[in-house]
mmCIF file as Biopython writes it, N, C-alpha, C and O atoms, coordinates in Angstrom:
data_model
#
loop_
_atom_site.group_PDB
_atom_site.id
_atom_site.type_symbol
_atom_site.label_atom_id
_atom_site.label_alt_id
_atom_site.label_comp_id
_atom_site.label_asym_id
_atom_site.label_entity_id
_atom_site.label_seq_id
_atom_site.pdbx_PDB_ins_code
_atom_site.Cartn_x
_atom_site.Cartn_y
_atom_site.Cartn_z
_atom_site.occupancy
_atom_site.B_iso_or_equiv
_atom_site.auth_seq_id
_atom_site.auth_asym_id
_atom_site.pdbx_PDB_model_num
ATOM 1   N N  . UNK A ? 1  ? 195.373 9.637   41.021 1.0 0.0 1  A 1 
ATOM 2   C CA . UNK A ? 1  ? 195.699 8.823   40.226 1.0 0.0 1  A 1 
ATOM 3   C C  . UNK A ? 1  ? 195.774 7.605   40.027 1.0 0.0 1  A 1 
ATOM 4   O O  . UNK A ? 1  ? 194.944 6.697   40.079 1.0 0.0 1  A 1 
ATOM 5   N N  . UNK A ? 2  ? 197.914 7.701   39.555 1.0 0.0 2  A 1 
ATOM 6   C CA . UNK A ? 2  ? 198.248 6.346   39.735 1.0 0.0 2  A 1 
ATOM 7   C C  . UNK A ? 2  ? 197.743 5.432   41.275 1.0 0.0 2  A 1 
ATOM 8   O O  . UNK A ? 2  ? 197.546 4.224   41.144 1.0 0.0 2  A 1 
ATOM 9   N N  . UNK A ? 3  ? 197.570 6.029   42.583 1.0 0.0 3  A 1 
ATOM 10  C CA . UNK A ? 3  ? 197.141 5.028   43.473 1.0 0.0 3  A 1 
ATOM 11  C C  . UNK A ? 3  ? 195.863 4.139   42.722 1.0 0.0 3  A 1 
ATOM 12  O O  . UNK A ? 3  ? 195.934 2.932   42.492 1.0 0.0 3  A 1 
ATOM 13  N N  . UNK A ? 4  ? 195.040 4.746   42.494 1.0 0.0 4  A 1 
ATOM 14  C CA . UNK A ? 4  ? 193.702 4.134   42.227 1.0 0.0 4  A 1 
ATOM 15  C C  . UNK A ? 4  ? 193.941 2.904   41.364 1.0 0.0 4  A 1 
ATOM 16  O O  . UNK A ? 4  ? 193.726 1.722   41.634 1.0 0.0 4  A 1 
ATOM 17  N N  . UNK A ? 5  ? 194.584 3.625   39.935 1.0 0.0 5  A 1 
ATOM 18  C CA . UNK A ? 5  ? 195.769 2.209   39.165 1.0 0.0 5  A 1 
ATOM 19  C C  . UNK A ? 5  ? 196.317 1.060   39.478 1.0 0.0 5  A 1 
ATOM 20  O O  . UNK A ? 5  ? 196.119 -0.103  39.128 1.0 0.0 5  A 1 
ATOM 21  N N  . UNK A ? 6  ? 197.269 1.747   40.423 1.0 0.0 6  A 1 
ATOM 22  C CA . UNK A ? 6  ? 197.584 0.372   41.208 1.0 0.0 6  A 1 
ATOM 23  C C  . UNK A ? 6  ? 197.130 -0.406  41.733 1.0 0.0 6  A 1 
ATOM 24  O O  . UNK A ? 6  ? 197.407 -1.605  41.689 1.0 0.0 6  A 1 
ATOM 25  N N  . UNK A ? 7  ? 195.898 0.417   42.669 1.0 0.0 7  A 1 
ATOM 26  C CA . UNK A ? 7  ? 194.400 -0.604  43.658 1.0 0.0 7  A 1 
ATOM 27  C C  . UNK A ? 7  ? 193.893 -1.377  42.219 1.0 0.0 7  A 1 
ATOM 28  O O  . UNK A ? 7  ? 193.641 -2.581  42.218 1.0 0.0 7  A 1 
ATOM 29  N N  . UNK A ? 8  ? 193.829 -0.910  41.546 1.0 0.0 8  A 1 
ATOM 30  C CA . UNK A ? 8  ? 192.837 -1.912  40.486 1.0 0.0 8  A 1 
ATOM 31  C C  . UNK A ? 8  ? 193.938 -2.487  39.515 1.0 0.0 8  A 1 
ATOM 32  O O  . UNK A ? 8  ? 193.544 -2.411  38.351 1.0 0.0 8  A 1 
ATOM 33  N N  . UNK A ? 9  ? 194.689 -2.818  39.585 1.0 0.0 9  A 1 
ATOM 34  C CA . UNK A ? 9  ? 196.189 -3.987  39.058 1.0 0.0 9  A 1 
ATOM 35  C C  . UNK A ? 9  ? 196.072 -4.656  40.000 1.0 0.0 9  A 1 
ATOM 36  O O  . UNK A ? 9  ? 195.432 -5.689  39.803 1.0 0.0 9  A 1 
ATOM 37  N N  . UNK A ? 10 ? 196.603 -4.422  41.436 1.0 0.0 10 A 1 
ATOM 38  C CA . UNK A ? 10 ? 196.357 -5.228  42.339 1.0 0.0 10 A 1 
ATOM 39  C C  . UNK A ? 10 ? 195.142 -6.474  42.950 1.0 0.0 10 A 1 
ATOM 40  O O  . UNK A ? 10 ? 195.131 -7.613  43.417 1.0 0.0 10 A 1 
ATOM 41  N N  . UNK A ? 11 ? 194.430 -5.637  42.668 1.0 0.0 11 A 1 
ATOM 42  C CA . UNK A ? 11 ? 193.049 -6.065  42.540 1.0 0.0 11 A 1 
ATOM 43  C C  . UNK A ? 11 ? 192.971 -6.953  41.445 1.0 0.0 11 A 1 
ATOM 44  O O  . UNK A ? 11 ? 192.626 -8.121  41.627 1.0 0.0 11 A 1 
ATOM 45  N N  . UNK A ? 12 ? 193.287 -6.472  40.212 1.0 0.0 12 A 1 
ATOM 46  C CA . UNK A ? 12 ? 192.985 -7.446  39.658 1.0 0.0 12 A 1 
ATOM 47  C C  . UNK A ? 12 ? 194.222 -8.500  39.458 1.0 0.0 12 A 1 
ATOM 48  O O  . UNK A ? 12 ? 193.704 -9.613  39.547 1.0 0.0 12 A 1 
ATOM 49  N N  . UNK A ? 13 ? 194.922 -8.571  39.343 1.0 0.0 13 A 1 
ATOM 50  C CA . UNK A ? 13 ? 196.025 -9.947  39.647 1.0 0.0 13 A 1 
ATOM 51  C C  . UNK A ? 13 ? 195.682 -10.678 40.423 1.0 0.0 13 A 1 
ATOM 52  O O  . UNK A ? 13 ? 195.857 -11.862 40.132 1.0 0.0 13 A 1 
ATOM 53  N N  . UNK A ? 14 ? 194.782 -10.239 42.298 1.0 0.0 14 A 1 
ATOM 54  C CA . UNK A ? 14 ? 194.506 -11.124 43.151 1.0 0.0 14 A 1 
ATOM 55  C C  . UNK A ? 14 ? 193.380 -11.810 41.903 1.0 0.0 14 A 1 
ATOM 56  O O  . UNK A ? 14 ? 193.604 -12.929 41.443 1.0 0.0 14 A 1 
ATOM 57  N N  . UNK A ? 15 ? 192.645 -11.305 41.625 1.0 0.0 15 A 1 
ATOM 58  C CA . UNK A ? 15 ? 191.486 -11.894 40.766 1.0 0.0 15 A 1 
ATOM 59  C C  . UNK A ? 15 ? 191.986 -13.050 40.095 1.0 0.0 15 A 1 
ATOM 60  O O  . UNK A ? 15 ? 192.003 -14.095 40.747 1.0 0.0 15 A 1 
ATOM 61  N N  . UNK A ? 16 ? 192.310 -13.060 39.167 1.0 0.0 16 A 1 
ATOM 62  C CA . UNK A ? 16 ? 193.223 -13.600 38.135 1.0 0.0 16 A 1 
ATOM 63  C C  . UNK A ? 16 ? 194.130 -14.815 38.844 1.0 0.0 16 A 1 
ATOM 64  O O  . UNK A ? 16 ? 193.628 -15.940 38.848 1.0 0.0 16 A 1 
ATOM 65  N N  . UNK A ? 17 ? 195.605 -14.601 39.515 1.0 0.0 17 A 1 
ATOM 66  C CA . UNK A ? 17 ? 195.820 -15.258 40.552 1.0 0.0 17 A 1 
ATOM 67  C C  . UNK A ? 17 ? 194.917 -16.693 41.705 1.0 0.0 17 A 1 
ATOM 68  O O  . UNK A ? 17 ? 195.225 -17.870 41.895 1.0 0.0 17 A 1 
ATOM 69  N N  . UNK A ? 18 ? 193.735 -15.820 42.251 1.0 0.0 18 A 1 
ATOM 70  C CA . UNK A ? 18 ? 193.112 -17.133 42.655 1.0 0.0 18 A 1 
ATOM 71  C C  . UNK A ? 18 ? 192.028 -17.785 41.810 1.0 0.0 18 A 1 
ATOM 72  O O  . UNK A ? 18 ? 191.414 -18.686 42.383 1.0 0.0 18 A 1 
ATOM 73  N N  . UNK A ? 19 ? 191.567 -17.422 40.186 1.0 0.0 19 A 1 
ATOM 74  C CA . UNK A ? 19 ? 191.079 -17.892 39.460 1.0 0.0 19 A 1 
ATOM 75  C C  . UNK A ? 19 ? 191.889 -19.027 39.475 1.0 0.0 19 A 1 
ATOM 76  O O  . UNK A ? 19 ? 191.630 -20.024 40.149 1.0 0.0 19 A 1 
ATOM 77  N N  . UNK A ? 20 ? 193.021 -18.884 38.633 1.0 0.0 20 A 1 
ATOM 78  C CA . UNK A ? 20 ? 193.819 -20.066 37.888 1.0 0.0 20 A 1 
ATOM 79  C C  . UNK A ? 20 ? 194.532 -20.723 39.309 1.0 0.0 20 A 1 
ATOM 80  O O  . UNK A ? 20 ? 194.901 -21.889 39.174 1.0 0.0 20 A 1 
ATOM 81  N N  . UNK A ? 21 ? 194.759 -20.113 40.626 1.0 0.0 21 A 1 
ATOM 82  C CA . UNK A ? 21 ? 194.294 -21.240 41.289 1.0 0.0 21 A 1 
ATOM 83  C C  . UNK A ? 21 ? 193.975 -22.393 41.679 1.0 0.0 21 A 1 
ATOM 84  O O  . UNK A ? 21 ? 194.585 -23.145 42.440 1.0 0.0 21 A 1 
ATOM 85  N N  . UNK A ? 22 ? 193.161 -22.509 41.235 1.0 0.0 22 A 1 
ATOM 86  C CA . UNK A ? 22 ? 191.519 -23.518 41.489 1.0 0.0 22 A 1 
ATOM 87  C C  . UNK A ? 22 ? 191.101 -24.248 39.819 1.0 0.0 22 A 1 
ATOM 88  O O  . UNK A ? 22 ? 189.993 -24.748 39.624 1.0 0.0 22 A 1 
ATOM 89  N N  . UNK A ? 23 ? 191.980 -24.204 38.936 1.0 0.0 23 A 1 
ATOM 90  C CA . UNK A ? 23 ? 191.982 -24.469 37.724 1.0 0.0 23 A 1 
ATOM 91  C C  . UNK A ? 23 ? 192.747 -25.592 37.749 1.0 0.0 23 A 1 
ATOM 92  O O  . UNK A ? 23 ? 193.769 -25.324 38.381 1.0 0.0 23 A 1 
ATOM 93  N N  . UNK A ? 24 ? 192.754 -26.910 37.308 1.0 0.0 24 A 1 
ATOM 94  C CA . UNK A ? 24 ? 193.653 -28.095 37.980 1.0 0.0 24 A 1 
ATOM 95  C C  . UNK A ? 24 ? 194.447 -28.629 36.003 1.0 0.0 24 A 1 
ATOM 96  O O  . UNK A ? 24 ? 193.760 -29.114 35.104 1.0 0.0 24 A 1 
ATOM 97  N N  . UNK A ? 25 ? 195.748 -28.359 35.922 1.0 0.0 25 A 1 
ATOM 98  C CA . UNK A ? 25 ? 196.695 -28.496 35.471 1.0 0.0 25 A 1 
ATOM 99  C C  . UNK A ? 25 ? 196.965 -30.021 34.722 1.0 0.0 25 A 1 
ATOM 100 O O  . UNK A ? 25 ? 198.066 -29.868 34.191 1.0 0.0 25 A 1 
ATOM 101 N N  . UNK A ? 26 ? 196.817 -30.463 34.627 1.0 0.0 26 A 1 
ATOM 102 C CA . UNK A ? 26 ? 197.128 -31.204 33.736 1.0 0.0 26 A 1 
ATOM 103 C C  . UNK A ? 26 ? 198.443 -32.374 33.922 1.0 0.0 26 A 1 
ATOM 104 O O  . UNK A ? 26 ? 199.194 -31.555 33.392 1.0 0.0 26 A 1 
ATOM 105 N N  . UNK A ? 27 ? 199.089 -33.198 34.121 1.0 0.0 27 A 1 
ATOM 106 C CA . UNK A ? 27 ? 200.057 -33.611 34.008 1.0 0.0 27 A 1 
ATOM 107 C C  . UNK A ? 27 ? 200.652 -33.766 32.925 1.0 0.0 27 A 1 
ATOM 108 O O  . UNK A ? 27 ? 200.021 -34.168 31.948 1.0 0.0 27 A 1 
ATOM 109 N N  . UNK A ? 28 ? 202.211 -33.441 32.835 1.0 0.0 28 A 1 
ATOM 110 C CA . UNK A ? 28 ? 203.308 -33.341 31.699 1.0 0.0 28 A 1 
ATOM 111 C C  . UNK A ? 28 ? 203.049 -34.582 31.000 1.0 0.0 28 A 1 
ATOM 112 O O  . UNK A ? 28 ? 202.259 -34.756 31.928 1.0 0.0 28 A 1 
ATOM 113 N N  . UNK A ? 29 ? 202.977 -35.231 30.549 1.0 0.0 29 A 1 
ATOM 114 C CA . UNK A ? 29 ? 202.761 -36.366 29.133 1.0 0.0 29 A 1 
ATOM 115 C C  . UNK A ? 29 ? 204.714 -36.525 28.926 1.0 0.0 29 A 1 
ATOM 116 O O  . UNK A ? 29 ? 205.582 -35.718 28.592 1.0 0.0 29 A 1 
ATOM 117 N N  . UNK A ? 30 ? 204.732 -37.742 29.259 1.0 0.0 30 A 1 
ATOM 118 C CA . UNK A ? 30 ? 206.221 -37.695 28.017 1.0 0.0 30 A 1 
ATOM 119 C C  . UNK A ? 30 ? 205.420 -37.510 26.486 1.0 0.0 30 A 1 
ATOM 120 O O  . UNK A ? 30 ? 206.233 -37.940 25.668 1.0 0.0 30 A 1 
ATOM 121 N N  . UNK A ? 31 ? 204.982 -37.350 26.227 1.0 0.0 31 A 1 
ATOM 122 C CA . UNK A ? 31 ? 204.957 -36.590 24.185 1.0 0.0 31 A 1 
ATOM 123 C C  . UNK A ? 31 ? 205.188 -37.320 23.392 1.0 0.0 31 A 1 
ATOM 124 O O  . UNK A ? 31 ? 205.640 -38.189 24.138 1.0 0.0 31 A 1 
ATOM 125 N N  . UNK A ? 32 ? 205.256 -37.676 22.570 1.0 0.0 32 A 1 
ATOM 126 C CA . UNK A ? 32 ? 205.310 -38.519 21.257 1.0 0.0 32 A 1 
ATOM 127 C C  . UNK A ? 32 ? 207.052 -38.577 21.133 1.0 0.0 32 A 1 
ATOM 128 O O  . UNK A ? 32 ? 207.954 -37.778 21.385 1.0 0.0 32 A 1 
ATOM 129 N N  . UNK A ? 33 ? 206.999 -39.692 20.710 1.0 0.0 33 A 1 
ATOM 130 C CA . UNK A ? 33 ? 208.627 -40.079 20.170 1.0 0.0 33 A 1 
ATOM 131 C C  . UNK A ? 33 ? 209.279 -39.752 18.972 1.0 0.0 33 A 1 
ATOM 132 O O  . UNK A ? 33 ? 209.015 -40.187 17.851 1.0 0.0 33 A 1 
ATOM 133 N N  . UNK A ? 34 ? 210.108 -38.992 19.278 1.0 0.0 34 A 1 
ATOM 134 C CA . UNK A ? 34 ? 210.642 -38.124 17.614 1.0 0.0 34 A 1 
ATOM 135 C C  . UNK A ? 34 ? 211.667 -39.350 16.710 1.0 0.0 34 A 1 
ATOM 136 O O  . UNK A ? 34 ? 212.689 -39.934 17.071 1.0 0.0 34 A 1 
ATOM 137 N N  . UNK A ? 35 ? 210.929 -39.414 15.489 1.0 0.0 35 A 1 
ATOM 138 C CA . UNK A ? 35 ? 212.122 -40.586 15.156 1.0 0.0 35 A 1 
ATOM 139 C C  . UNK A ? 35 ? 212.123 -39.710 13.685 1.0 0.0 35 A 1 
ATOM 140 O O  . UNK A ? 35 ? 211.160 -39.257 13.065 1.0 0.0 35 A 1 
ATOM 141 N N  . UNK A ? 36 ? 213.694 -39.646 13.348 1.0 0.0 36 A 1 
ATOM 142 C CA . UNK A ? 36 ? 213.893 -38.473 12.280 1.0 0.0 36 A 1 
ATOM 143 C C  . UNK A ? 36 ? 213.109 -37.511 12.022 1.0 0.0 36 A 1 
ATOM 144 O O  . UNK A ? 36 ? 212.539 -37.345 10.943 1.0 0.0 36 A 1 
ATOM 145 N N  . UNK A ? 37 ? 212.977 -36.398 13.556 1.0 0.0 37 A 1 
ATOM 146 C CA . UNK A ? 37 ? 211.452 -35.073 13.782 1.0 0.0 37 A 1 
ATOM 147 C C  . UNK A ? 37 ? 210.416 -35.182 13.388 1.0 0.0 37 A 1 
ATOM 148 O O  . UNK A ? 37 ? 209.755 -34.154 13.237 1.0 0.0 37 A 1 
ATOM 149 N N  . UNK A ? 38 ? 209.787 -36.591 13.028 1.0 0.0 38 A 1 
ATOM 150 C CA . UNK A ? 38 ? 208.774 -36.761 13.108 1.0 0.0 38 A 1 
ATOM 151 C C  . UNK A ? 38 ? 207.981 -37.783 14.437 1.0 0.0 38 A 1 
ATOM 152 O O  . UNK A ? 38 ? 208.307 -38.792 15.062 1.0 0.0 38 A 1 
ATOM 153 N N  . UNK A ? 39 ? 206.606 -36.708 14.410 1.0 0.0 39 A 1 
ATOM 154 C CA . UNK A ? 39 ? 206.473 -37.413 15.828 1.0 0.0 39 A 1 
ATOM 155 C C  . UNK A ? 39 ? 205.924 -38.843 16.010 1.0 0.0 39 A 1 
ATOM 156 O O  . UNK A ? 39 ? 204.912 -38.974 15.320 1.0 0.0 39 A 1 
ATOM 157 N N  . UNK A ? 40 ? 206.096 -39.461 16.389 1.0 0.0 40 A 1 
ATOM 158 C CA . UNK A ? 40 ? 205.755 -40.984 16.581 1.0 0.0 40 A 1 
ATOM 159 C C  . UNK A ? 40 ? 205.256 -41.853 17.637 1.0 0.0 40 A 1 
ATOM 160 O O  . UNK A ? 40 ? 206.059 -42.414 18.383 1.0 0.0 40 A 1 
ATOM 161 N N  . UNK A ? 41 ? 204.163 -41.994 17.750 1.0 0.0 41 A 1 
ATOM 162 C CA . UNK A ? 41 ? 203.848 -43.329 18.465 1.0 0.0 41 A 1 
ATOM 163 C C  . UNK A ? 41 ? 204.376 -43.772 19.586 1.0 0.0 41 A 1 
ATOM 164 O O  . UNK A ? 41 ? 205.566 -44.071 19.485 1.0 0.0 41 A 1 
ATOM 165 N N  . UNK A ? 42 ? 203.987 -43.889 20.423 1.0 0.0 42 A 1 
ATOM 166 C CA . UNK A ? 42 ? 205.797 -44.785 21.666 1.0 0.0 42 A 1 
ATOM 167 C C  . UNK A ? 42 ? 205.110 -45.877 21.119 1.0 0.0 42 A 1 
ATOM 168 O O  . UNK A ? 42 ? 205.483 -46.147 19.978 1.0 0.0 42 A 1 
ATOM 169 N N  . UNK A ? 43 ? 204.181 -46.622 21.596 1.0 0.0 43 A 1 
ATOM 170 C CA . UNK A ? 43 ? 203.642 -48.021 20.763 1.0 0.0 43 A 1 
ATOM 171 C C  . UNK A ? 43 ? 204.753 -49.126 19.738 1.0 0.0 43 A 1 
ATOM 172 O O  . UNK A ? 43 ? 205.675 -49.938 19.790 1.0 0.0 43 A 1 
ATOM 173 N N  . UNK A ? 44 ? 203.615 -48.241 18.651 1.0 0.0 44 A 1 
ATOM 174 C CA . UNK A ? 44 ? 203.876 -49.042 17.413 1.0 0.0 44 A 1 
ATOM 175 C C  . UNK A ? 44 ? 204.952 -48.060 17.224 1.0 0.0 44 A 1 
ATOM 176 O O  . UNK A ? 44 ? 205.889 -48.853 17.128 1.0 0.0 44 A 1 
ATOM 177 N N  . UNK A ? 45 ? 205.544 -46.771 17.088 1.0 0.0 45 A 1 
ATOM 178 C CA . UNK A ? 45 ? 206.498 -45.739 16.860 1.0 0.0 45 A 1 
ATOM 179 C C  . UNK A ? 45 ? 205.948 -45.866 14.893 1.0 0.0 45 A 1 
ATOM 180 O O  . UNK A ? 45 ? 206.712 -45.970 13.934 1.0 0.0 45 A 1 
ATOM 181 N N  . UNK A ? 46 ? 204.571 -45.810 14.878 1.0 0.0 46 A 1 
ATOM 182 C CA . UNK A ? 46 ? 204.610 -45.468 13.522 1.0 0.0 46 A 1 
ATOM 183 C C  . UNK A ? 46 ? 204.214 -43.423 13.997 1.0 0.0 46 A 1 
ATOM 184 O O  . UNK A ? 46 ? 203.967 -42.935 15.100 1.0 0.0 46 A 1 
ATOM 185 N N  . UNK A ? 47 ? 204.336 -42.629 12.389 1.0 0.0 47 A 1 
ATOM 186 C CA . UNK A ? 47 ? 203.825 -41.137 12.599 1.0 0.0 47 A 1 
ATOM 187 C C  . UNK A ? 47 ? 202.476 -41.298 13.162 1.0 0.0 47 A 1 
ATOM 188 O O  . UNK A ? 47 ? 201.635 -42.062 12.688 1.0 0.0 47 A 1 
ATOM 189 N N  . UNK A ? 48 ? 202.270 -40.413 14.379 1.0 0.0 48 A 1 
ATOM 190 C CA . UNK A ? 48 ? 200.426 -39.215 14.622 1.0 0.0 48 A 1 
ATOM 191 C C  . UNK A ? 48 ? 200.513 -38.547 13.747 1.0 0.0 48 A 1 
ATOM 192 O O  . UNK A ? 48 ? 201.362 -37.719 13.418 1.0 0.0 48 A 1 
ATOM 193 N N  . UNK A ? 49 ? 199.068 -39.084 13.049 1.0 0.0 49 A 1 
ATOM 194 C CA . UNK A ? 49 ? 198.971 -37.412 12.434 1.0 0.0 49 A 1 
ATOM 195 C C  . UNK A ? 49 ? 199.206 -36.468 12.991 1.0 0.0 49 A 1 
ATOM 196 O O  . UNK A ? 49 ? 199.542 -36.449 14.175 1.0 0.0 49 A 1 
ATOM 197 N N  . UNK A ? 50 ? 199.059 -35.285 12.127 1.0 0.0 50 A 1 
ATOM 198 C CA . UNK A ? 50 ? 198.949 -33.558 12.708 1.0 0.0 50 A 1 
ATOM 199 C C  . UNK A ? 50 ? 197.699 -33.681 13.208 1.0 0.0 50 A 1 
ATOM 200 O O  . UNK A ? 50 ? 197.489 -33.356 14.377 1.0 0.0 50 A 1 
ATOM 201 N N  . UNK A ? 51 ? 196.639 -34.188 12.363 1.0 0.0 51 A 1 
ATOM 202 C CA . UNK A ? 51 ? 195.013 -33.393 13.682 1.0 0.0 51 A 1 
ATOM 203 C C  . UNK A ? 51 ? 195.397 -34.153 14.381 1.0 0.0 51 A 1 
ATOM 204 O O  . UNK A ? 51 ? 194.209 -33.843 14.463 1.0 0.0 51 A 1 
ATOM 205 N N  . UNK A ? 52 ? 195.821 -34.899 15.050 1.0 0.0 52 A 1 
ATOM 206 C CA . UNK A ? 52 ? 195.644 -35.672 16.451 1.0 0.0 52 A 1 
ATOM 207 C C  . UNK A ? 52 ? 196.747 -34.728 16.959 1.0 0.0 52 A 1 
ATOM 208 O O  . UNK A ? 52 ? 196.174 -34.171 17.895 1.0 0.0 52 A 1 
ATOM 209 N N  . UNK A ? 53 ? 198.174 -34.143 16.889 1.0 0.0 53 A 1 
ATOM 210 C CA . UNK A ? 53 ? 198.479 -33.356 17.794 1.0 0.0 53 A 1 
ATOM 211 C C  . UNK A ? 53 ? 198.353 -32.300 17.853 1.0 0.0 53 A 1 
ATOM 212 O O  . UNK A ? 53 ? 198.850 -31.610 18.743 1.0 0.0 53 A 1 
ATOM 213 N N  . UNK A ? 54 ? 197.412 -31.730 16.602 1.0 0.0 54 A 1 
ATOM 214 C CA . UNK A ? 54 ? 196.727 -30.483 17.162 1.0 0.0 54 A 1 
ATOM 215 C C  . UNK A ? 54 ? 195.750 -30.411 18.362 1.0 0.0 54 A 1 
ATOM 216 O O  . UNK A ? 54 ? 195.694 -29.648 19.326 1.0 0.0 54 A 1 
ATOM 217 N N  . UNK A ? 55 ? 194.758 -31.811 17.846 1.0 0.0 55 A 1 
ATOM 218 C CA . UNK A ? 55 ? 193.485 -31.865 18.686 1.0 0.0 55 A 1 
ATOM 219 C C  . UNK A ? 55 ? 193.815 -31.970 20.169 1.0 0.0 55 A 1 
ATOM 220 O O  . UNK A ? 55 ? 193.478 -31.140 21.012 1.0 0.0 55 A 1 
ATOM 221 N N  . UNK A ? 56 ? 194.614 -33.245 20.428 1.0 0.0 56 A 1 
ATOM 222 C CA . UNK A ? 56 ? 196.309 -33.616 21.797 1.0 0.0 56 A 1 
ATOM 223 C C  . UNK A ? 56 ? 196.637 -33.321 21.898 1.0 0.0 56 A 1 
ATOM 224 O O  . UNK A ? 56 ? 197.280 -33.426 20.853 1.0 0.0 56 A 1 
ATOM 225 N N  . UNK A ? 57 ? 197.572 -32.078 22.914 1.0 0.0 57 A 1 
ATOM 226 C CA . UNK A ? 57 ? 198.787 -31.822 22.152 1.0 0.0 57 A 1 
ATOM 227 C C  . UNK A ? 57 ? 199.247 -32.051 23.431 1.0 0.0 57 A 1 
ATOM 228 O O  . UNK A ? 57 ? 198.768 -31.792 24.535 1.0 0.0 57 A 1 
ATOM 229 N N  . UNK A ? 58 ? 200.863 -32.898 22.865 1.0 0.0 58 A 1 
ATOM 230 C CA . UNK A ? 58 ? 201.130 -33.716 23.836 1.0 0.0 58 A 1 
ATOM 231 C C  . UNK A ? 58 ? 201.337 -35.379 24.073 1.0 0.0 58 A 1 
ATOM 232 O O  . UNK A ? 58 ? 202.023 -36.116 24.781 1.0 0.0 58 A 1 
ATOM 233 N N  . UNK A ? 59 ? 200.446 -35.475 23.169 1.0 0.0 59 A 1 
ATOM 234 C CA . UNK A ? 59 ? 199.631 -36.824 23.003 1.0 0.0 59 A 1 
ATOM 235 C C  . UNK A ? 59 ? 200.763 -37.484 23.269 1.0 0.0 59 A 1 
ATOM 236 O O  . UNK A ? 59 ? 201.677 -36.859 23.808 1.0 0.0 59 A 1 
ATOM 237 N N  . UNK A ? 60 ? 201.014 -39.604 22.775 1.0 0.0 60 A 1 
ATOM 238 C CA . UNK A ? 60 ? 202.312 -40.033 23.202 1.0 0.0 60 A 1 
ATOM 239 C C  . UNK A ? 60 ? 201.718 -41.252 22.267 1.0 0.0 60 A 1 
ATOM 240 O O  . UNK A ? 60 ? 202.508 -42.170 22.050 1.0 0.0 60 A 1 
ATOM 241 N N  . UNK A ? 61 ? 200.308 -41.357 21.652 1.0 0.0 61 A 1 
ATOM 242 C CA . UNK A ? 61 ? 200.250 -42.264 21.000 1.0 0.0 61 A 1 
ATOM 243 C C  . UNK A ? 61 ? 199.048 -41.961 19.846 1.0 0.0 61 A 1 
ATOM 244 O O  . UNK A ? 61 ? 198.068 -41.220 19.924 1.0 0.0 61 A 1 
ATOM 245 N N  . UNK A ? 62 ? 199.523 -42.841 18.732 1.0 0.0 62 A 1 
ATOM 246 C CA . UNK A ? 62 ? 198.249 -42.548 18.116 1.0 0.0 62 A 1 
ATOM 247 C C  . UNK A ? 62 ? 196.904 -42.979 18.300 1.0 0.0 62 A 1 
ATOM 248 O O  . UNK A ? 62 ? 196.784 -43.930 19.073 1.0 0.0 62 A 1 
ATOM 249 N N  . UNK A ? 63 ? 196.041 -42.607 17.879 1.0 0.0 63 A 1 
ATOM 250 C CA . UNK A ? 63 ? 194.417 -42.929 18.078 1.0 0.0 63 A 1 
ATOM 251 C C  . UNK A ? 63 ? 194.461 -44.539 18.334 1.0 0.0 63 A 1 
ATOM 252 O O  . UNK A ? 63 ? 194.283 -44.954 19.479 1.0 0.0 63 A 1 
ATOM 253 N N  . UNK A ? 64 ? 194.742 -45.604 17.062 1.0 0.0 64 A 1 
ATOM 254 C CA . UNK A ? 64 ? 193.973 -47.064 17.269 1.0 0.0 64 A 1 
ATOM 255 C C  . UNK A ? 64 ? 194.773 -47.461 18.657 1.0 0.0 64 A 1 
ATOM 256 O O  . UNK A ? 64 ? 194.116 -47.940 19.581 1.0 0.0 64 A 1 
ATOM 257 N N  . UNK A ? 65 ? 196.544 -47.211 18.838 1.0 0.0 65 A 1 
ATOM 258 C CA . UNK A ? 65 ? 196.796 -48.014 20.232 1.0 0.0 65 A 1 
ATOM 259 C C  . UNK A ? 65 ? 196.626 -47.042 21.422 1.0 0.0 65 A 1 
ATOM 260 O O  . UNK A ? 65 ? 197.160 -47.303 22.499 1.0 0.0 65 A 1 
ATOM 261 N N  . UNK A ? 66 ? 195.948 -46.014 21.257 1.0 0.0 66 A 1 
ATOM 262 C CA . UNK A ? 66 ? 195.311 -44.946 21.832 1.0 0.0 66 A 1 
ATOM 263 C C  . UNK A ? 66 ? 193.530 -45.918 23.024 1.0 0.0 66 A 1 
ATOM 264 O O  . UNK A ? 66 ? 193.272 -46.246 24.183 1.0 0.0 66 A 1 
ATOM 265 N N  . UNK A ? 67 ? 192.876 -45.930 21.637 1.0 0.0 67 A 1 
ATOM 266 C CA . UNK A ? 67 ? 191.835 -47.416 21.825 1.0 0.0 67 A 1 
ATOM 267 C C  . UNK A ? 67 ? 192.092 -48.416 22.316 1.0 0.0 67 A 1 
ATOM 268 O O  . UNK A ? 67 ? 191.601 -48.595 23.431 1.0 0.0 67 A 1 
ATOM 269 N N  . UNK A ? 68 ? 193.022 -49.593 21.693 1.0 0.0 68 A 1 
ATOM 270 C CA . UNK A ? 68 ? 193.151 -50.279 22.661 1.0 0.0 68 A 1 
ATOM 271 C C  . UNK A ? 68 ? 193.554 -50.797 23.731 1.0 0.0 68 A 1 
ATOM 272 O O  . UNK A ? 68 ? 193.255 -51.867 24.261 1.0 0.0 68 A 1 
ATOM 273 N N  . UNK A ? 69 ? 194.596 -49.591 24.180 1.0 0.0 69 A 1 
ATOM 274 C CA . UNK A ? 69 ? 194.692 -49.306 25.590 1.0 0.0 69 A 1 
ATOM 275 C C  . UNK A ? 69 ? 193.687 -48.920 26.181 1.0 0.0 69 A 1 
ATOM 276 O O  . UNK A ? 69 ? 193.804 -49.085 27.395 1.0 0.0 69 A 1 
ATOM 277 N N  . UNK A ? 70 ? 192.494 -48.361 25.801 1.0 0.0 70 A 1 
ATOM 278 C CA . UNK A ? 70 ? 191.407 -48.052 26.299 1.0 0.0 70 A 1 
ATOM 279 C C  . UNK A ? 70 ? 191.465 -46.744 27.547 1.0 0.0 70 A 1 
ATOM 280 O O  . UNK A ? 70 ? 190.825 -46.537 28.578 1.0 0.0 70 A 1 
ATOM 281 N N  . UNK A ? 71 ? 192.438 -46.120 26.928 1.0 0.0 71 A 1 
ATOM 282 C CA . UNK A ? 71 ? 192.458 -44.612 27.270 1.0 0.0 71 A 1 
ATOM 283 C C  . UNK A ? 71 ? 191.670 -43.836 26.847 1.0 0.0 71 A 1 
ATOM 284 O O  . UNK A ? 71 ? 191.745 -42.648 27.161 1.0 0.0 71 A 1 
#
């Protein structure tokens, strides 16, 4: 029985790693600028609202600056 379970786990790991190899990984960005412990825009240095930080993890600009840059 242990050999069957070991084989199943090995097959599952192979399938998982194969699937993950095809998933593009985002390039890590610089992230926000922290001023006095507050996540701030790297362009205007104004605080980035928490909803944006949750929606776009690792964002480095506020919505307004991002729109101005056209990104």
